[in-house]
Residue, then its C-alpha position, 0 to 999 in steps of 0.5 A: x404341231x398342236x403341242x408346238x404352240x402350247x409349247x410357245x405359250x408356256x416359252x412366252x410365260x416363263x419369258x415373263x417369269x425369268x424377265x422378272x426375277x433375273x434383269x440382267x439373264x434376260x437380257x442377255x437372252x435377247x439374241x434367241x429372239x432376233x436370231x428366230x425371228x431372222x430365220x423366219x425372214x431369211x424364207x420370206x423371200x423366196x417364198x413371196x417368188x414362188x408365190x407369186x410367179x406360180x399365181x401370175x403364171x398361171x393366170x391365161x390373161x395379164x389383164x386379171x393381175x394388174x385388176x388385183x394390183x390396183x384394187x388392194x393398192x387401193x384398198x389400202x389407201x383407203x384404209x390406211x387413211x382410214x387408220x390415220x384419221x382415227x389416230x388423231x381422233x382418239x390423241x385428241x379425245x385422251x390428250x396423252x402426255x399431259x402435265x409430262x417433262x421430258x427428258x431432253x437428254x434422250x433426243x441424242x437417241x431419237x436423232x439416231x434413230x431419226x438417221x433410219x428413215x429415208x425420203x419418199x424418192x429414195x423408196x421408190x428408187x430403192x424397189x428396184x435392186x441392183x441384180x436380180x439376185x441381191x433382191x434375194x440375198x437384202x431381203x427387202x420385200x418389194x425388190x422381191x415383189x418386183x423380180x417375181x412380177x417379171x418373172x411371172x409375167x415370163x413365164x405366163x409370155x412363154x406359154x406351154x415352153x414355160x410349164x418346164x419352168x412353172x414345175x421347177x418352181x413348184x418342187x422349190x416351193x414345196x423344199x422351201x416350204x418344209x424348210x420353215x416347217x422346220x423352222x417353226x420348230x424353234x419358235x418356243x426358243x425364239x420366244x422365250x428369248x424374246x419375252x424374257x429380255x423385253x421384260x427384262x430391259x423394260x419391267x414395269x417403270x415404263x408401262x406406269x408412266x406411259x400407261x395412258x398412251x399405251x392403254x388408249x392405243x392398243x384399245x384403238x387397235x380393237x376397236x379399228x380391227x373388229x369395229x372398222x375391218x370386221x364391219x367392212x369385212x362381212x359387208x363386202x365378203x360376208x365372212x365374219x372376222x372372229x371365224x376369220x381370226x380363229x383360224x389364225x389364231x397360231x400366227x397371232x400368236x407367234x406375233x405376239x411372241x417375237x413382235x413381229x409381223x413379219x414373221x407370219x406372212x409365209x404361213x398367211x400366204x399358205x393359210x390364204x390359198x388353203x382358205x380358197x383365195x387365188x394364188x395370184x390374188x394371196x401372191x399380189x396382195x399379202x407382200x404388197x400389203x406388208x409394205x403398205x396395208x400397215x393399218x397399226x403403224x398409221x394409228x401409232x405414227x399419230x397417236x405417238x406425234x400427239x403425244x409428244x407434242x402434248x408431252x413438250x407443251x407444243x400441242x397441234x392445231x386443227x390445221x397442223x393435225x391435218x397436214x400432218x395427216x396427210x405427210x403421215x399417209x405418205x411416211x407410213x408408206x415406207x415403213x417397212x422397208x426401214x429398219x425398225x419401222x415404227x419408231x423410226x420412221x416416226x422420228x424421221x417423220x418428225x425430223x422433217x415436219x416439227x424438227x423441234x419435237x424430236x427431242x420427245x420421241x426419246x421418252x417413248x422409245x421404252x415402250x416401243x416394244x409393248x406398242x410393237x404388239x399392237x401395230x403388229x397384230x393389227x398389221x397382220x390382221x388389216x393383210x389377212x381381211x385385205x386377202x379375203x376382200x380382194x379375193x371377192x371383189x376378183x371373184x377370186x375366193x371360194x366361199x365353199x371351200x371356205x366353209x369346209x376350212x372354217x367348219x374343219x372339215x378341210x383342216x390346213x397341213x402343219x407339216x408341209x404348209x401345202x395343199x399337196x392332193x388338193x389344187x386350187x380350186x380356182x385353178x381347175x377352173x382356169x383350165x377347164x375354160x383353157x381345154x374348152x378354147x382349145x377345143x373350140 
């Protein structure tokens, strides 16, 4: 597995070289990256289902699950709002887009992107699948989450009669993670195709013309991740963010090579459980966070909007910026339900809030792929931090286990992605408490 990730790094470098040396050929390699990401997405629904059902099914009281959910949503709302505010502050300081003259011909492409946006009501109704099976076939994370929650509570209510079902799902989980481990061997091919295609399509032209907003966005994400998230993680859980990120290094590399945080979602679930966070907390916080805790997308939405407004000589007043902030808090929650989340949500939001600004979205399309790297990395970092924090606040985080993992005494099994012979400490304690209650 160590050689696999070295191969990913080599593939990224080779992809950049091919992109500059033979841009025509590089563009044709895009399906390699798309195919790999699609293989990963194929596994997300069954992994989320198994994780949540096993997590909730092993909890004695349903109230614990509700507490985890409320804590997670409250934290997600607070941090997303903070991220949006930071984006507005930095955008006002940098004034990106000054002096630019945008090409109105890009408007048609931008409006096409805007058609992918959806309203709040449509987003909420979309959480309900047409059938229980369609939640898996359509690849909608929130639909799978809903079905998994219902199934988990059903197994919990069945008591001992539900044990055969729970054991059966455990075997399915082992199979799913084994398939995922096999798919990971295609990572170098996917990384090569994705990087080569984007370099071949954009080159250096777009980077030069939009350097201010891109560099500003990356720096803002760095300040948010290490300044804000790092401080919150240390204050709330006494965990060093650099230590946590070193543990998740391979997942960050995977995101950089595919430009998709979804490609690392299954591994984040497995690694958070291995770290010592209980199954219910991981099973609820991680999937929910991928739809509601989009810190990188929130920063992008506000900074990109200010860039577009300034570039078209239509700067927003302070009052308009505040109303935009409130609007984007809602709009960013539906980002995960839209294909091409960042750009589609930006275009859709401007279409409904300031239609006259939509024309400028076409200009930012050139570097959206590069900015999506920072978006995906920030979103992933935010969800990893949130999982540790919620686990700590609900007393479902085994600090002793975490120290062993961070120190290398309990290495993560890359072959199975599961702790086959090392049951979670919290499950042991739950079993002991249930046996004690039975004896009484």
